[in-house]
PDB file of N, CA, C and O in Angstrom:
ATOM      1  N   MET A   1      -8.029 -47.347  27.708  1.00  0.00           N
ATOM      2  CA  MET A   1      -8.992 -46.847  27.207  1.00  0.00           C
ATOM      3  C   MET A   1      -9.086 -48.494  26.198  1.00  0.00           C
ATOM      4  O   MET A   1     -10.141 -48.828  25.658  1.00  0.00           O
ATOM      5  N   ARG A   2      -7.786 -49.356  26.106  1.00  0.00           N
ATOM      6  CA  ARG A   2      -8.401 -50.589  25.040  1.00  0.00           C
ATOM      7  C   ARG A   2      -8.811 -51.309  25.921  1.00  0.00           C
ATOM      8  O   ARG A   2      -9.303 -52.296  25.375  1.00  0.00           O
ATOM      9  N   LYS A   3      -8.916 -51.400  27.330  1.00  0.00           N
ATOM     10  CA  LYS A   3      -9.333 -52.228  28.403  1.00  0.00           C
ATOM     11  C   LYS A   3     -10.779 -52.265  28.570  1.00  0.00           C
ATOM     12  O   LYS A   3     -11.514 -53.217  28.836  1.00  0.00           O
ATOM     13  N   LEU A   4     -11.100 -50.753  28.312  1.00  0.00           N
ATOM     14  CA  LEU A   4     -12.539 -50.456  27.908  1.00  0.00           C
ATOM     15  C   LEU A   4     -13.490 -51.260  26.501  1.00  0.00           C
ATOM     16  O   LEU A   4     -14.627 -51.623  26.200  1.00  0.00           O
ATOM     17  N   LEU A   5     -12.334 -51.214  26.067  1.00  0.00           N
ATOM     18  CA  LEU A   5     -13.158 -51.651  24.179  1.00  0.00           C
ATOM     19  C   LEU A   5     -12.577 -53.304  24.706  1.00  0.00           C
ATOM     20  O   LEU A   5     -13.429 -54.081  24.274  1.00  0.00           O
ATOM     21  N   GLU A   6     -11.900 -53.802  25.169  1.00  0.00           N
ATOM     22  CA  GLU A   6     -11.201 -55.158  25.256  1.00  0.00           C
ATOM     23  C   GLU A   6     -12.566 -55.935  25.668  1.00  0.00           C
ATOM     24  O   GLU A   6     -12.379 -57.145  25.538  1.00  0.00           O
ATOM     25  N   ASP A   7     -13.654 -55.690  26.045  1.00  0.00           N
ATOM     26  CA  ASP A   7     -14.314 -56.721  25.933  1.00  0.00           C
ATOM     27  C   ASP A   7     -15.675 -56.571  24.912  1.00  0.00           C
ATOM     28  O   ASP A   7     -16.820 -57.003  25.041  1.00  0.00           O
ATOM     29  N   ARG A   8     -15.134 -55.894  24.013  1.00  0.00           N
ATOM     30  CA  ARG A   8     -16.271 -55.855  22.423  1.00  0.00           C
ATOM     31  C   ARG A   8     -14.653 -56.766  21.728  1.00  0.00           C
ATOM     32  O   ARG A   8     -14.915 -57.279  20.640  1.00  0.00           O
ATOM     33  N   LYS A   9     -13.837 -56.898  21.973  1.00  0.00           N
ATOM     34  CA  LYS A   9     -13.153 -57.143  20.966  1.00  0.00           C
ATOM     35  C   LYS A   9     -12.256 -56.067  20.223  1.00  0.00           C
ATOM     36  O   LYS A   9     -11.570 -56.550  19.323  1.00  0.00           O
ATOM     37  N   ILE A  10     -12.142 -54.828  20.406  1.00  0.00           N
ATOM     38  CA  ILE A  10     -12.874 -53.857  19.470  1.00  0.00           C
ATOM     39  C   ILE A  10     -11.148 -53.639  19.871  1.00  0.00           C
ATOM     40  O   ILE A  10     -10.787 -53.869  21.026  1.00  0.00           O
ATOM     41  N   SER A  11      -9.933 -53.085  18.598  1.00  0.00           N
ATOM     42  CA  SER A  11      -8.589 -53.304  19.032  1.00  0.00           C
ATOM     43  C   SER A  11      -8.430 -51.791  18.293  1.00  0.00           C
ATOM     44  O   SER A  11      -9.000 -51.511  17.239  1.00  0.00           O
ATOM     45  N   LEU A  12      -7.504 -50.820  19.078  1.00  0.00           N
ATOM     46  CA  LEU A  12      -6.520 -49.700  18.645  1.00  0.00           C
ATOM     47  C   LEU A  12      -5.284 -49.288  18.197  1.00  0.00           C
ATOM     48  O   LEU A  12      -4.390 -49.118  19.026  1.00  0.00           O
ATOM     49  N   GLN A  13      -5.134 -49.146  17.315  1.00  0.00           N
ATOM     50  CA  GLN A  13      -4.112 -48.972  16.643  1.00  0.00           C
ATOM     51  C   GLN A  13      -3.567 -47.104  16.256  1.00  0.00           C
ATOM     52  O   GLN A  13      -3.658 -46.223  15.401  1.00  0.00           O
ATOM     53  N   LEU A  14      -2.975 -47.422  17.648  1.00  0.00           N
ATOM     54  CA  LEU A  14      -1.807 -45.673  16.827  1.00  0.00           C
ATOM     55  C   LEU A  14      -1.358 -45.443  16.644  1.00  0.00           C
ATOM     56  O   LEU A  14      -0.425 -45.424  17.446  1.00  0.00           O
ATOM     57  N   ASP A  15      -1.080 -44.718  15.028  1.00  0.00           N
ATOM     58  CA  ASP A  15       0.771 -44.496  14.278  1.00  0.00           C
ATOM     59  C   ASP A  15       1.208 -42.810  15.441  1.00  0.00           C
ATOM     60  O   ASP A  15       0.713 -41.959  16.179  1.00  0.00           O
ATOM     61  N   THR A  16       2.471 -43.291  14.815  1.00  0.00           N
ATOM     62  CA  THR A  16       3.343 -42.087  15.527  1.00  0.00           C
ATOM     63  C   THR A  16       2.270 -41.078  15.046  1.00  0.00           C
ATOM     64  O   THR A  16       1.433 -40.699  15.865  1.00  0.00           O
ATOM     65  N   HIS A  17       2.246 -40.742  14.120  1.00  0.00           N
ATOM     66  CA  HIS A  17       1.486 -39.560  14.128  1.00  0.00           C
ATOM     67  C   HIS A  17       0.314 -38.577  15.612  1.00  0.00           C
ATOM     68  O   HIS A  17       0.213 -37.687  16.456  1.00  0.00           O
ATOM     69  N   ALA A  18      -0.255 -39.695  14.913  1.00  0.00           N
ATOM     70  CA  ALA A  18      -1.545 -39.840  16.690  1.00  0.00           C
ATOM     71  C   ALA A  18      -0.627 -39.890  18.040  1.00  0.00           C
ATOM     72  O   ALA A  18      -0.497 -38.795  18.588  1.00  0.00           O
ATOM     73  N   GLN A  19      -0.082 -40.810  18.554  1.00  0.00           N
ATOM     74  CA  GLN A  19       1.240 -40.286  19.573  1.00  0.00           C
ATOM     75  C   GLN A  19       1.316 -38.744  19.441  1.00  0.00           C
ATOM     76  O   GLN A  19       0.448 -37.938  19.777  1.00  0.00           O
ATOM     77  N   GLU A  20       1.958 -38.611  19.146  1.00  0.00           N
ATOM     78  CA  GLU A  20       2.871 -37.865  18.681  1.00  0.00           C
ATOM     79  C   GLU A  20       2.109 -36.430  19.185  1.00  0.00           C
ATOM     80  O   GLU A  20       2.567 -35.672  20.041  1.00  0.00           O
ATOM     81  N   TRP A  21       0.664 -36.220  18.347  1.00  0.00           N
ATOM     82  CA  TRP A  21      -0.498 -35.388  18.937  1.00  0.00           C
ATOM     83  C   TRP A  21      -0.998 -35.651  19.573  1.00  0.00           C
ATOM     84  O   TRP A  21      -1.808 -34.806  19.957  1.00  0.00           O
ATOM     85  N   LEU A  22      -1.015 -36.804  20.175  1.00  0.00           N
ATOM     86  CA  LEU A  22      -1.798 -36.890  21.327  1.00  0.00           C
ATOM     87  C   LEU A  22      -0.402 -35.659  23.056  1.00  0.00           C
ATOM     88  O   LEU A  22      -0.565 -34.822  23.944  1.00  0.00           O
ATOM     89  N   ALA A  23       0.787 -36.535  22.389  1.00  0.00           N
ATOM     90  CA  ALA A  23       1.932 -36.179  23.617  1.00  0.00           C
ATOM     91  C   ALA A  23       1.598 -34.648  22.967  1.00  0.00           C
ATOM     92  O   ALA A  23       1.386 -33.742  23.773  1.00  0.00           O
ATOM     93  N   HIS A  24       1.575 -34.513  22.303  1.00  0.00           N
ATOM     94  CA  HIS A  24       1.835 -32.745  22.410  1.00  0.00           C
ATOM     95  C   HIS A  24       0.133 -31.776  22.952  1.00  0.00           C
ATOM     96  O   HIS A  24       0.307 -30.636  23.381  1.00  0.00           O
ATOM     97  N   LYS A  25      -0.584 -32.035  22.919  1.00  0.00           N
ATOM     98  CA  LYS A  25      -2.172 -31.739  23.015  1.00  0.00           C
ATOM     99  C   LYS A  25      -2.171 -31.857  24.364  1.00  0.00           C
ATOM    100  O   LYS A  25      -2.855 -31.140  25.095  1.00  0.00           O
ATOM    101  N   GLY A  26      -1.225 -32.977  24.860  1.00  0.00           N
ATOM    102  CA  GLY A  26      -1.916 -33.638  26.166  1.00  0.00           C
ATOM    103  C   GLY A  26      -0.916 -32.922  27.022  1.00  0.00           C
ATOM    104  O   GLY A  26      -0.889 -33.149  28.232  1.00  0.00           O
ATOM    105  N   TYR A  27       0.104 -31.867  26.332  1.00  0.00           N
ATOM    106  CA  TYR A  27       1.134 -31.496  27.510  1.00  0.00           C
ATOM    107  C   TYR A  27       0.919 -30.345  27.760  1.00  0.00           C
ATOM    108  O   TYR A  27       0.374 -29.600  26.946  1.00  0.00           O
ATOM    109  N   ASP A  28       1.270 -30.002  28.837  1.00  0.00           N
ATOM    110  CA  ASP A  28       1.074 -28.000  29.389  1.00  0.00           C
ATOM    111  C   ASP A  28       2.405 -28.154  30.505  1.00  0.00           C
ATOM    112  O   ASP A  28       2.703 -29.051  31.293  1.00  0.00           O
ATOM    113  N   PRO A  29       2.998 -26.926  30.192  1.00  0.00           N
ATOM    114  CA  PRO A  29       3.934 -26.852  30.600  1.00  0.00           C
ATOM    115  C   PRO A  29       4.180 -26.751  32.434  1.00  0.00           C
ATOM    116  O   PRO A  29       5.210 -26.958  33.075  1.00  0.00           O
ATOM    117  N   VAL A  30       2.512 -26.273  33.014  1.00  0.00           N
ATOM    118  CA  VAL A  30       3.286 -25.859  33.984  1.00  0.00           C
ATOM    119  C   VAL A  30       1.659 -27.431  34.674  1.00  0.00           C
ATOM    120  O   VAL A  30       1.127 -27.339  35.780  1.00  0.00           O
ATOM    121  N   TYR A  31       1.439 -28.155  34.025  1.00  0.00           N
ATOM    122  CA  TYR A  31       1.087 -29.580  34.641  1.00  0.00           C
ATOM    123  C   TYR A  31       1.872 -30.633  34.175  1.00  0.00           C
ATOM    124  O   TYR A  31       2.386 -31.645  34.652  1.00  0.00           O
ATOM    125  N   GLY A  32       1.819 -30.202  33.338  1.00  0.00           N
ATOM    126  CA  GLY A  32       2.818 -31.952  33.313  1.00  0.00           C
ATOM    127  C   GLY A  32       1.513 -32.311  31.824  1.00  0.00           C
ATOM    128  O   GLY A  32       0.820 -31.562  31.136  1.00  0.00           O
ATOM    129  N   ALA A  33       1.700 -33.805  31.871  1.00  0.00           N
ATOM    130  CA  ALA A  33       1.060 -34.596  31.007  1.00  0.00           C
ATOM    131  C   ALA A  33      -0.566 -35.308  31.969  1.00  0.00           C
ATOM    132  O   ALA A  33      -1.205 -36.356  31.875  1.00  0.00           O
ATOM    133  N   ARG A  34      -0.724 -33.603  33.155  1.00  0.00           N
ATOM    134  CA  ARG A  34      -1.983 -34.402  33.334  1.00  0.00           C
ATOM    135  C   ARG A  34      -3.465 -33.634  32.592  1.00  0.00           C
ATOM    136  O   ARG A  34      -4.609 -34.045  32.784  1.00  0.00           O
ATOM    137  N   PRO A  35      -3.175 -32.720  31.927  1.00  0.00           N
ATOM    138  CA  PRO A  35      -4.084 -32.521  30.469  1.00  0.00           C
ATOM    139  C   PRO A  35      -4.498 -33.243  30.054  1.00  0.00           C
ATOM    140  O   PRO A  35      -5.717 -33.151  29.912  1.00  0.00           O
ATOM    141  N   LEU A  36      -3.793 -34.510  29.547  1.00  0.00           N
ATOM    142  CA  LEU A  36      -3.333 -35.665  28.914  1.00  0.00           C
ATOM    143  C   LEU A  36      -4.579 -36.778  28.819  1.00  0.00           C
ATOM    144  O   LEU A  36      -4.750 -37.551  27.876  1.00  0.00           O
ATOM    145  N   LYS A  37      -5.492 -36.667  30.140  1.00  0.00           N
ATOM    146  CA  LYS A  37      -6.778 -37.400  30.338  1.00  0.00           C
ATOM    147  C   LYS A  37      -7.766 -37.073  29.624  1.00  0.00           C
ATOM    148  O   LYS A  37      -8.504 -37.939  29.153  1.00  0.00           O
ATOM    149  N   ARG A  38      -8.051 -35.182  29.321  1.00  0.00           N
ATOM    150  CA  ARG A  38      -8.610 -34.538  28.887  1.00  0.00           C
ATOM    151  C   ARG A  38      -9.259 -34.652  27.484  1.00  0.00           C
ATOM    152  O   ARG A  38     -10.388 -34.674  26.996  1.00  0.00           O
ATOM    153  N   VAL A  39      -7.301 -34.744  26.883  1.00  0.00           N
ATOM    154  CA  VAL A  39      -7.721 -34.721  25.984  1.00  0.00           C
ATOM    155  C   VAL A  39      -8.224 -35.831  24.881  1.00  0.00           C
ATOM    156  O   VAL A  39      -8.899 -35.886  23.853  1.00  0.00           O
ATOM    157  N   ILE A  40      -7.396 -36.751  25.831  1.00  0.00           N
ATOM    158  CA  ILE A  40      -7.976 -38.669  24.578  1.00  0.00           C
ATOM    159  C   ILE A  40      -9.689 -38.190  25.161  1.00  0.00           C
ATOM    160  O   ILE A  40     -10.516 -37.861  24.310  1.00  0.00           O
ATOM    161  N   GLN A  41     -10.000 -38.200  26.387  1.00  0.00           N
ATOM    162  CA  GLN A  41     -11.761 -38.103  26.307  1.00  0.00           C
ATOM    163  C   GLN A  41     -11.925 -37.843  25.267  1.00  0.00           C
ATOM    164  O   GLN A  41     -11.960 -38.571  24.275  1.00  0.00           O
ATOM    165  N   GLN A  42     -12.113 -36.156  25.431  1.00  0.00           N
ATOM    166  CA  GLN A  42     -12.779 -35.416  24.000  1.00  0.00           C
ATOM    167  C   GLN A  42     -12.347 -35.440  22.556  1.00  0.00           C
ATOM    168  O   GLN A  42     -12.987 -35.093  21.562  1.00  0.00           O
ATOM    169  N   ASN A  43     -10.757 -36.068  22.681  1.00  0.00           N
ATOM    170  CA  ASN A  43     -10.604 -36.121  20.868  1.00  0.00           C
ATOM    171  C   ASN A  43     -10.125 -37.192  20.375  1.00  0.00           C
ATOM    172  O   ASN A  43      -9.560 -37.464  19.316  1.00  0.00           O
ATOM    173  N   LEU A  44     -10.605 -38.105  21.824  1.00  0.00           N
ATOM    174  CA  LEU A  44     -10.657 -39.944  20.726  1.00  0.00           C
ATOM    175  C   LEU A  44     -12.005 -41.078  21.409  1.00  0.00           C
ATOM    176  O   LEU A  44     -12.680 -41.892  20.780  1.00  0.00           O
ATOM    177  N   GLN A  45     -12.043 -40.771  22.770  1.00  0.00           N
ATOM    178  CA  GLN A  45     -13.025 -41.588  23.623  1.00  0.00           C
ATOM    179  C   GLN A  45     -14.338 -40.984  23.328  1.00  0.00           C
ATOM    180  O   GLN A  45     -15.309 -41.671  23.645  1.00  0.00           O
ATOM    181  N   ASN A  46     -14.531 -39.998  22.861  1.00  0.00           N
ATOM    182  CA  ASN A  46     -16.417 -39.970  23.479  1.00  0.00           C
ATOM    183  C   ASN A  46     -16.655 -39.866  21.038  1.00  0.00           C
ATOM    184  O   ASN A  46     -17.717 -40.087  20.456  1.00  0.00           O
ATOM    185  N   PRO A  47     -15.616 -39.576  20.503  1.00  0.00           N
ATOM    186  CA  PRO A  47     -16.452 -39.706  18.887  1.00  0.00           C
ATOM    187  C   PRO A  47     -15.457 -41.426  18.896  1.00  0.00           C
ATOM    188  O   PRO A  47     -15.306 -41.744  17.717  1.00  0.00           O
ATOM    189  N   LEU A  48     -15.006 -42.172  19.558  1.00  0.00           N
ATOM    190  CA  LEU A  48     -15.157 -43.691  18.812  1.00  0.00           C
ATOM    191  C   LEU A  48     -16.144 -44.051  19.865  1.00  0.00           C
ATOM    192  O   LEU A  48     -16.087 -45.280  19.835  1.00  0.00           O
ATOM    193  N   ALA A  49     -17.368 -43.607  21.148  1.00  0.00           N
ATOM    194  CA  ALA A  49     -18.632 -43.686  21.611  1.00  0.00           C
ATOM    195  C   ALA A  49     -19.734 -43.922  20.361  1.00  0.00           C
ATOM    196  O   ALA A  49     -20.409 -44.870  19.961  1.00  0.00           O
ATOM    197  N   GLN A  50     -19.479 -42.155  19.872  1.00  0.00           N
ATOM    198  CA  GLN A  50     -20.442 -41.643  19.086  1.00  0.00           C
ATOM    199  C   GLN A  50     -20.479 -42.675  17.807  1.00  0.00           C
ATOM    200  O   GLN A  50     -21.326 -42.376  16.966  1.00  0.00           O
ATOM    201  N   LEU A  51     -19.788 -43.698  17.568  1.00  0.00           N
ATOM    202  CA  LEU A  51     -19.090 -44.130  16.238  1.00  0.00           C
ATOM    203  C   LEU A  51     -19.669 -46.015  16.632  1.00  0.00           C
ATOM    204  O   LEU A  51     -19.973 -46.957  15.900  1.00  0.00           O
ATOM    205  N   LEU A  52     -19.583 -45.824  18.265  1.00  0.00           N
ATOM    206  CA  LEU A  52     -19.518 -47.206  18.673  1.00  0.00           C
ATOM    207  C   LEU A  52     -21.632 -47.342  18.103  1.00  0.00           C
ATOM    208  O   LEU A  52     -22.366 -48.106  17.476  1.00  0.00           O
ATOM    209  N   LEU A  53     -21.719 -45.975  18.900  1.00  0.00           N
ATOM    210  CA  LEU A  53     -23.498 -45.748  18.867  1.00  0.00           C
ATOM    211  C   LEU A  53     -23.403 -45.670  17.465  1.00  0.00           C
ATOM    212  O   LEU A  53     -24.437 -46.241  17.116  1.00  0.00           O
ATOM    213  N   GLU A  54     -22.993 -45.427  16.750  1.00  0.00           N
ATOM    214  CA  GLU A  54     -23.889 -45.007  15.662  1.00  0.00           C
ATOM    215  C   GLU A  54     -24.079 -46.332  14.572  1.00  0.00           C
ATOM    216  O   GLU A  54     -24.928 -46.321  13.682  1.00  0.00           O
ATOM    217  N   GLY A  55     -23.013 -47.610  14.842  1.00  0.00           N
ATOM    218  CA  GLY A  55     -22.615 -48.104  13.853  1.00  0.00           C
ATOM    219  C   GLY A  55     -21.306 -48.942  13.106  1.00  0.00           C
ATOM    220  O   GLY A  55     -21.119 -50.100  12.733  1.00  0.00           O
ATOM    221  N   ALA A  56     -20.652 -47.886  13.110  1.00  0.00           N
ATOM    222  CA  ALA A  56     -19.833 -47.457  12.545  1.00  0.00           C
ATOM    223  C   ALA A  56     -18.577 -47.958  12.742  1.00  0.00           C
ATOM    224  O   ALA A  56     -17.793 -47.811  11.805  1.00  0.00           O
ATOM    225  N   ILE A  57     -18.133 -48.594  13.870  1.00  0.00           N
ATOM    226  CA  ILE A  57     -17.687 -49.944  14.346  1.00  0.00           C
ATOM    227  C   ILE A  57     -18.134 -50.566  14.913  1.00  0.00           C
ATOM    228  O   ILE A  57     -19.199 -50.248  15.441  1.00  0.00           O
ATOM    229  N   HIS A  58     -17.336 -52.286  15.194  1.00  0.00           N
ATOM    230  CA  HIS A  58     -18.124 -53.129  14.876  1.00  0.00           C
ATOM    231  C   HIS A  58     -17.290 -54.241  15.689  1.00  0.00           C
ATOM    232  O   HIS A  58     -16.164 -54.644  15.397  1.00  0.00           O
ATOM    233  N   ASP A  59     -18.280 -54.745  17.031  1.00  0.00           N
ATOM    234  CA  ASP A  59     -17.200 -55.736  18.087  1.00  0.00           C
ATOM    235  C   ASP A  59     -15.975 -56.539  16.536  1.00  0.00           C
ATOM    236  O   ASP A  59     -16.055 -56.771  15.330  1.00  0.00           O
ATOM    237  N   GLY A  60     -14.892 -56.684  17.771  1.00  0.00           N
ATOM    238  CA  GLY A  60     -14.386 -57.613  16.132  1.00  0.00           C
ATOM    239  C   GLY A  60     -13.071 -57.048  15.811  1.00  0.00           C
ATOM    240  O   GLY A  60     -12.052 -57.738  15.764  1.00  0.00           O
ATOM    241  N   GLU A  61     -13.124 -55.114  15.473  1.00  0.00           N
ATOM    242  CA  GLU A  61     -13.080 -54.855  14.863  1.00  0.00           C
ATOM    243  C   GLU A  61     -11.773 -53.929  15.179  1.00  0.00           C
ATOM    244  O   GLU A  61     -11.890 -53.058  16.041  1.00  0.00           O
ATOM    245  N   LYS A  62     -10.509 -54.102  14.489  1.00  0.00           N
ATOM    246  CA  LYS A  62      -9.608 -53.206  14.196  1.00  0.00           C
ATOM    247  C   LYS A  62      -9.334 -51.267  13.968  1.00  0.00           C
ATOM    248  O   LYS A  62      -8.847 -50.780  12.947  1.00  0.00           O
ATOM    249  N   VAL A  63      -9.775 -50.489  15.146  1.00  0.00           N
ATOM    250  CA  VAL A  63      -9.846 -49.142  14.707  1.00  0.00           C
ATOM    251  C   VAL A  63      -8.386 -48.720  14.471  1.00  0.00           C
ATOM    252  O   VAL A  63      -7.433 -48.975  15.206  1.00  0.00           O
ATOM    253  N   ASP A  64      -8.375 -47.950  13.183  1.00  0.00           N
ATOM    254  CA  ASP A  64      -6.461 -47.035  13.090  1.00  0.00           C
ATOM    255  C   ASP A  64      -6.854 -46.194  13.907  1.00  0.00           C
ATOM    256  O   ASP A  64      -7.963 -46.588  14.270  1.00  0.00           O
ATOM    257  N   ILE A  65      -6.448 -44.667  14.744  1.00  0.00           N
ATOM    258  CA  ILE A  65      -6.139 -43.725  14.770  1.00  0.00           C
ATOM    259  C   ILE A  65      -4.728 -42.770  14.193  1.00  0.00           C
ATOM    260  O   ILE A  65      -3.542 -42.935  14.479  1.00  0.00           O
ATOM    261  N   SER A  66      -5.161 -42.064  13.575  1.00  0.00           N
ATOM    262  CA  SER A  66      -4.041 -41.284  12.718  1.00  0.00           C
ATOM    263  C   SER A  66      -4.273 -39.956  13.040  1.00  0.00           C
ATOM    264  O   SER A  66      -5.423 -39.564  13.242  1.00  0.00           O
ATOM    265  N   ALA A  67      -3.173 -39.110  13.122  1.00  0.00           N
ATOM    266  CA  ALA A  67      -3.604 -37.179  13.378  1.00  0.00           C
ATOM    267  C   ALA A  67      -3.349 -36.768  11.677  1.00  0.00           C
ATOM    268  O   ALA A  67      -2.724 -37.164  10.694  1.00  0.00           O
ATOM    269  N   GLN A  68      -4.518 -35.448  12.200  1.00  0.00           N
ATOM    270  CA  GLN A  68      -3.185 -34.667  10.586  1.00  0.00           C
ATOM    271  C   GLN A  68      -4.545 -33.636  11.183  1.00  0.00           C
ATOM    272  O   GLN A  68      -5.714 -33.687  11.565  1.00  0.00           O
ATOM    273  N   GLY A  69      -3.208 -32.551  10.893  1.00  0.00           N
ATOM    274  CA  GLY A  69      -3.385 -31.035  11.625  1.00  0.00           C
ATOM    275  C   GLY A  69      -3.826 -31.106  12.718  1.00  0.00           C
ATOM    276  O   GLY A  69      -3.385 -31.770  13.656  1.00  0.00           O
ATOM    277  N   ASP A  70      -4.751 -30.413  12.688  1.00  0.00           N
ATOM    278  CA  ASP A  70      -5.365 -30.046  14.370  1.00  0.00           C
ATOM    279  C   ASP A  70      -6.828 -31.163  15.464  1.00  0.00           C
ATOM    280  O   ASP A  70      -7.484 -30.648  16.370  1.00  0.00           O
ATOM    281  N   HIS A  71      -6.931 -32.150  15.169  1.00  0.00           N
ATOM    282  CA  HIS A  71      -7.372 -33.030  15.275  1.00  0.00           C
ATOM    283  C   HIS A  71      -7.375 -35.112  14.635  1.00  0.00           C
ATOM    284  O   HIS A  71      -7.020 -35.402  13.493  1.00  0.00           O
ATOM    285  N   LEU A  72      -7.721 -35.926  15.410  1.00  0.00           N
ATOM    286  CA  LEU A  72      -7.126 -37.073  14.584  1.00  0.00           C
ATOM    287  C   LEU A  72      -7.711 -37.612  14.036  1.00  0.00           C
ATOM    288  O   LEU A  72      -8.825 -37.144  14.272  1.00  0.00           O
ATOM    289  N   LEU A  73      -7.869 -38.737  13.048  1.00  0.00           N
ATOM    290  CA  LEU A  73      -8.725 -39.614  11.893  1.00  0.00           C
ATOM    291  C   LEU A  73      -8.604 -40.436  12.936  1.00  0.00           C
ATOM    292  O   LEU A  73      -7.572 -40.753  13.526  1.00  0.00           O
ATOM    293  N   ILE A  74      -9.851 -40.813  13.165  1.00  0.00           N
ATOM    294  CA  ILE A  74     -10.191 -42.881  13.572  1.00  0.00           C
ATOM    295  C   ILE A  74     -10.805 -42.826  11.648  1.00  0.00           C
ATOM    296  O   ILE A  74     -11.473 -42.157  10.860  1.00  0.00           O
ATOM    297  N   ASN A  75      -9.907 -44.156  11.771  1.00  0.00           N
ATOM    298  CA  ASN A  75     -10.966 -45.266  10.730  1.00  0.00           C
ATOM    299  C   ASN A  75     -10.655 -44.111   9.064  1.00  0.00           C
ATOM    300  O   ASN A  75     -11.437 -44.047   8.115  1.00  0.00           O
ATOM    301  N   GLY A  76      -9.064 -43.211   9.211  1.00  0.00           N
ATOM    302  CA  GLY A  76      -9.136 -42.286   8.476  1.00  0.00           C
ATOM    303  C   GLY A  76      -9.726 -41.200   8.095  1.00  0.00           C
ATOM    304  O   GLY A  76      -9.305 -40.575   7.121  1.00  0.00           O
ATOM    305  N   LYS A  77     -11.221 -40.643   9.085  1.00  0.00           N
ATOM    306  CA  LYS A  77     -12.695 -39.886   8.931  1.00  0.00           C
ATOM    307  C   LYS A  77     -11.815 -38.684  10.672  1.00  0.00           C
ATOM    308  O   LYS A  77     -11.277 -38.857  11.765  1.00  0.00           O
ATOM    309  N   SER A  78     -12.192 -37.756   9.880  1.00  0.00           N
ATOM    310  CA  SER A  78     -12.139 -36.800  10.814  1.00  0.00           C
ATOM    311  C   SER A  78     -13.118 -36.710  12.254  1.00  0.00           C
ATOM    312  O   SER A  78     -14.327 -36.506  12.365  1.00  0.00           O
ATOM    313  N   ASN A  79     -11.943 -36.979  13.404  1.00  0.00           N
ATOM    314  CA  ASN A  79     -12.981 -36.971  14.491  1.00  0.00           C
ATOM    315  C   ASN A  79     -14.038 -35.682  15.114  1.00  0.00           C
ATOM    316  O   ASN A  79     -14.699 -35.651  16.152  1.00  0.00           O
ATOM    317  N   LYS A  80     -13.919 -34.911  14.278  1.00  0.00           N
ATOM    318  CA  LYS A  80     -14.734 -33.349  14.425  1.00  0.00           C
ATOM    319  C   LYS A  80     -16.959 -34.039  14.678  1.00  0.00           C
ATOM    320  O   LYS A  80     -17.523 -35.044  14.247  1.00  0.00           O
ATOM    321  N   SER A  81     -17.249 -33.389  15.152  1.00  0.00           N
ATOM    322  CA  SER A  81     -18.312 -34.380  14.750  1.00  0.00           C
ATOM    323  C   SER A  81     -19.057 -34.287  14.099  1.00  0.00           C
ATOM    324  O   SER A  81     -19.937 -35.130  13.929  1.00  0.00           O
ATOM    325  N   GLU A  82     -18.942 -33.089  13.437  1.00  0.00           N
ATOM    326  CA  GLU A  82     -19.385 -32.288  12.299  1.00  0.00           C
ATOM    327  C   GLU A  82     -19.470 -33.387  11.095  1.00  0.00           C
ATOM    328  O   GLU A  82     -20.438 -33.318  10.337  1.00  0.00           O
ATOM    329  N   GLU A  83     -18.484 -34.399  10.898  1.00  0.00           N
ATOM    330  CA  GLU A  83     -17.793 -35.356  10.275  1.00  0.00           C
ATOM    331  C   GLU A  83     -18.509 -36.359  10.385  1.00  0.00           C
ATOM    332  O   GLU A  83     -18.198 -37.266   9.613  1.00  0.00           O
ATOM    333  N   PHE A  84     -19.724 -36.640  11.338  1.00  0.00           N
ATOM    334  CA  PHE A  84     -19.257 -38.293  11.502  1.00  0.00           C
ATOM    335  C   PHE A  84     -21.303 -37.558  10.944  1.00  0.00           C
ATOM    336  O   PHE A  84     -22.209 -38.362  10.725  1.00  0.00           O
TER     337      PHE A  84
END
């Protein structure tokens, strides 16, 4: 994902909570870490794309990612679509 944002000079900074959240949500005892790609797409990539389209994230910006409860926070805001 970082490579996708590199052209726009946007950097992602995932804190420990976000990394642990992704690892927990993206792991399945049967499939291992294979579900991780879908979790990243649904909970990080899609909300980031929406924020880019809305103009809430600009070229050259550093985006802070954290986790709280059952969702990720992007620049301190929930990634749930109804909150954007």
